[in-house]
Steps between C-alpha positions, in 0.01 A plus 500: 500500500696721734437872520196716524162356428328610179303819562249651261556835668862504378394444140237769528750746650757430228230531227384828652856637496535405134164659412587817689832523317320454167239762589770748600685436174181559299428816701851622419443443131166680513666794673768512234242494221290772667805721543591455133147584391494810722840607371381465139182690581697776672743504213216532246339777707831687517566450130155632411538796736840583350372462143205728576731760651738488203206522258357808678843657505548427130166663417593811696835509327345458157270795565790728592753357255439756220559786742813328632638448146430865412666620821808282442528624143463861618776428751731417208472121514549338166218290347734198509573549873130541583410189302776298661403596854131435440566181304297623202589569142628830378207518259265480802680793663481704177130424469430605858698822448299574182174442687618720785582785258160461334326550833 
């Protein structure tokens, strides 16, 4: 047969190239998975932080809401307008106003 003689080294080199390519491909997939996991973890952390902030803000607002309703009513806001802006029922606004007057 004409050409180069059979060399085991050539087969080993070619096999090594294939293995290195496969390892690099696997490493790329692992990197992608890790990034996705980190992104989800960061996303969950941010979501929890945001939810905690909104919850604390809502509690503070709930505590001052009766005073705010009374102040708006004293400033000639209608019960309907107050209820609409606060996204509560008119009966809730009337109840809060009654409680405020009782105090």
